C-alpha positions in Angstrom: 0.0 0.0 0.0 1.4 3.4 -1.0 1.6 6.4 1.4 -1.3 8.0 -0.6 -3.4 4.8 -0.3 -2.8 4.6 3.4 -3.7 8.3 3.9 -6.9 7.7 1.9 -7.7 4.6 4.0 -7.3 6.6 7.2 -9.0 9.7 5.9 -12.2 7.8 5.0 -12.3 5.1 7.7 -15.3 7.0 9.1 -17.5 9.8 7.7 -16.1 12.4 10.2 -13.5 14.2 8.0 -15.8 14.2 4.9 -18.8 15.4 6.9 -16.7 18.3 8.3 -15.8 19.4 4.7 -19.3 18.9 3.4 -20.7 21.1 6.3 -18.5 24.0 5.3 -20.0 24.0 1.9 -23.5 23.5 3.2 -23.3 26.4 5.7 -21.6 29.0 3.5 -22.8 28.3 0.0 -24.1 31.2 -2.1 -25.8 29.0 -4.7 -29.4 28.3 -3.7 -29.2 24.9 -5.4 -27.1 22.5 -3.3 -24.4 20.4 -4.8 -26.3 17.2 -4.5 -29.4 18.6 -6.0 -27.4 20.0 -8.9 -25.7 16.6 -9.5 -29.1 14.9 -9.5 -30.3 17.5 -12.1 -27.5 16.5 -14.5 -28.3 12.8 -14.4 -30.8 10.9 -16.5 -32.5 8.5 -14.1 -35.4 6.7 -15.7 -38.0 4.7 -13.9 -36.7 1.3 -13.0 -33.1 2.3 -13.6 -30.4 0.1 -12.1 -27.7 2.4 -10.7 -24.2 1.7 -9.1 -22.4 4.4 -7.1 -18.7 3.7 -6.5 -16.9 5.3 -3.6 -20.3 6.5 -2.5 -19.3 7.9 0.9 -22.0 9.3 3.2 -25.1 8.8 0.9 -26.0 12.5 0.9 -26.6 12.4 -2.9 -29.6 10.1 -2.3 -30.8 11.5 1.0 -31.0 15.0 -0.4 -33.0 13.8 -3.4 -35.2 11.2 -1.8 -38.2 13.3 -2.7 -37.7 12.8 -6.5 -36.2 9.4 -6.9 -37.7 7.7 -10.0 -40.1 4.8 -9.4 -38.5 1.4 -9.2 -35.0 2.7 -8.9 -32.6 0.0 -7.9 -29.4 1.2 -6.3 -26.1 -0.5 -5.4 -24.3 1.7 -3.0 -20.7 0.7 -2.7 -17.7 2.0 -0.8 -14.5 0.3 0.4 -14.9 1.8 3.9 -17.0 -0.1 6.3 -17.3 3.1 8.4 -18.8 5.0 5.5 -21.3 2.2 4.9 -22.5 2.2 8.5 -23.2 5.9 8.3 -24.9 5.6 4.9 -27.1 2.8 6.0 -28.4 5.0 8.9 -29.0 7.9 6.6 -30.8 5.9 3.9 -32.6 3.4 6.0 -36.0 4.5 4.7 -35.1 3.9 1.0 -36.2 0.7 -0.7 -34.3 -1.4 -3.2 -30.8 -0.3 -2.0 -28.0 -2.8 -1.7 -25.0 -1.7 0.5 -21.8 -3.2 -0.6 -18.2 -3.0 0.7 -16.2 -3.0 -2.5 -13.3 -1.5 -4.4 -14.2 0.3 -7.6 -11.4 -1.5 -9.6 -12.7 -5.0 -8.7 -16.5 -5.1 -9.3 -18.2 -8.4 -8.9 -21.2 -7.6 -11.1 -21.9 -9.3 -14.5 -21.3 -7.5 -17.8 -23.9 -5.0 -18.9 -25.7 -4.8 -15.5 -26.2 -1.1 -14.9 -27.9 1.8 -16.7 -25.9 4.4 -14.6 -22.6 4.4 -12.8 -21.7 7.3 -10.6 -18.3 8.4 -9.1 -18.8 11.5 -7.0 -15.5 13.1 -6.0 -13.5 9.9 -5.5 -11.5 9.2 -8.7 -8.6 11.5 -7.7 -8.1 9.1 -4.7 -7.9 6.0 -6.9 -4.3 4.8 -7.7 -5.4 2.9 -10.9 -8.1 4.8 -12.7 -7.6 2.7 -15.9 -8.7 -0.4 -14.0 -11.8 1.5 -12.6 -12.8 2.8 -16.1 -12.4 -0.7 -17.5 -14.7 -2.0 -14.9 -17.2 0.8 -15.3 -17.4 0.2 -19.0 -17.7 -3.5 -18.5 -20.7 -3.3 -16.1 -22.5 -0.6 -18.1 -25.2 -1.4 -20.6 -24.5 -0.3 -24.2 -26.8 2.7 -23.7 -25.5 3.3 -20.2 -24.0 6.5 -18.8 -21.2 7.3 -16.4 -21.2 10.5 -14.2 -17.8 11.4 -12.7 -17.6 14.5 -10.4 -14.3 16.1 -9.4 -12.7 19.6 -8.9 -10.8 22.0 -11.0 -7.1 22.6 -10.3 -7.8 26.0 -8.7 -10.5 24.6 -6.4 -10.5 26.6 -3.2 -7.2 28.2 -4.0 -7.7 30.9 -1.4 -7.5 28.2 1.3 -4.5 26.6 -0.3 -2.7 30.0 -0.1 -3.3 30.1 3.6 -1.9 26.7 4.2 1.0 27.5 1.9 2.8 24.1 2.4 2.8 22.4 -1.0 4.8 19.4 0.4 1.8 18.7 2.6 -1.0 19.5 0.3 0.4 17.6 -2.6 -0.9 14.3 -1.4 -4.5 15.6 -1.0 -4.5 17.3 -4.4 -7.4 16.5 -6.8 -5.2 17.1 -9.8 -4.7 13.4 -10.4 -8.2 13.5 -11.9 -9.4 17.1 -12.4 -11.8 19.1 -14.5 -8.8 20.0 -16.6 -7.5 16.5 -17.3 -10.4 14.2 -16.7 -11.8 14.3 -20.3 -8.4 13.1 -21.6 -8.5 10.2 -19.2 -12.1 9.3 -19.9 -11.9 9.7 -23.7 -10.5 6.2 -24.5 -13.5 4.6 -22.7 -16.4 6.7 -23.9 -17.5 8.0 -27.2 -19.0 11.2 -25.6 -17.6 13.1 -22.7 -19.2 16.4 -21.7 -18.0 18.7 -18.9 -20.4 20.8 -16.8 -19.4 23.1 -13.9 -21.2 24.1 -10.7 -20.8 27.7 -9.6 -20.9 28.2 -5.9 -18.6 30.7 -4.2 -18.4 30.4 -0.4 -18.8 33.4 2.0 -17.4 32.1 5.2 -18.1 34.0 8.5 -17.0 31.4 11.0 -13.3 31.0 11.7 -13.7 27.7 13.5 -15.4 26.2 10.5 -12.3 26.9 8.4 -9.9 25.6 11.0 -12.0 22.4 11.3 -12.0 22.0 7.5 -8.2 22.3 7.4 -7.8 19.9 10.3 -10.0 17.4 8.6 -7.5 17.2 5.7 -5.0 15.2 7.8 -2.0 17.4 6.8 -0.2 16.8 10.1 -0.3 20.5 10.9 0.6 21.5 14.4 -1.9 23.4 16.7 0.3 26.5 16.2 -0.1 26.2 12.4 -3.8 25.8 12.7 -4.0 28.8 15.1 -2.1 30.9 12.6 -4.5 30.0 9.8 -7.4 30.9 12.1 -5.9 34.2 12.9 -5.4 35.0 9.2 -9.0 34.1 8.4 -10.2 36.2 11.4 -8.5 39.3 10.0 -10.0 38.7 6.6 -13.5 38.4 8.0 -13.0 41.5 10.2 -11.9 43.6 7.2 -14.2 42.2 4.4 -17.1 40.7 6.3 -16.4 37.2 5.1 -13.6 34.9 3.9 -14.5 34.3 0.3 -13.5 31.0 -1.2 -13.9 29.8 -4.8 -14.7 26.1 -5.1 -14.5 24.7 -8.7 -16.5 21.5 -8.8 -18.1 19.9 -11.8 -19.0 16.7 -13.5 -18.2 14.7 -16.6 -21.3 13.3 -18.4 -20.1 10.2 -20.2 -22.1 8.2 -22.8 -21.4 5.6 -25.5 -19.2 3.2 -23.4 -16.6 1.6 -25.6 -17.1 -2.0 -24.7 -15.1 -4.9 -25.9 
């Protein structure tokens, strides 16, 4: 296991770190449409669709859209972390036709041409062998199936990166392994159609503690003194400008025409 894989395993052993980061976006978003509602808007989910989500995390995509799930939806919710699955089961315990599965995205056990939709929501940049994942996704998709892959742009939340200012520590958490800038090139060999759509949602943060908690959740091995210094810098910005304004750059690739062998 590489250092990056071990960091990822520890980072997502439970939903705590991820939930901290999600909450920052939820509390200080300026877009009236939440990320998960926006993602759902981009997908074509027909009645009776069979859907697989890989690296599915906390299950918020489904909990926030439970009021408009198509009739007869059959969902396989998969994640390699048992801790994530425990949290997701609690959140989605009222949904029918959901199978929870502890599984790696590069080693799916499903038969060929099983799913109408496969979803990878902010997880591909953590995968060491994306080619293996894409091969599996294409294999389990039906010929008319679609793949939705969400990630961030390379300047995602750059204002926060500037405060941390330690590239040797942030390098291992970078999403540039699979970003909005290079994702289409990686997906192109596997899909005949790859379209990029972006989600605009600047943050206006007014709580210093939320920023410090977010940074601490990244597991950068920062000292308390370093975290305090970041908090003091954010506090000054809020005092002068009324808010610490951060620019997320998330988006999603809409992939169709899987190139199956």
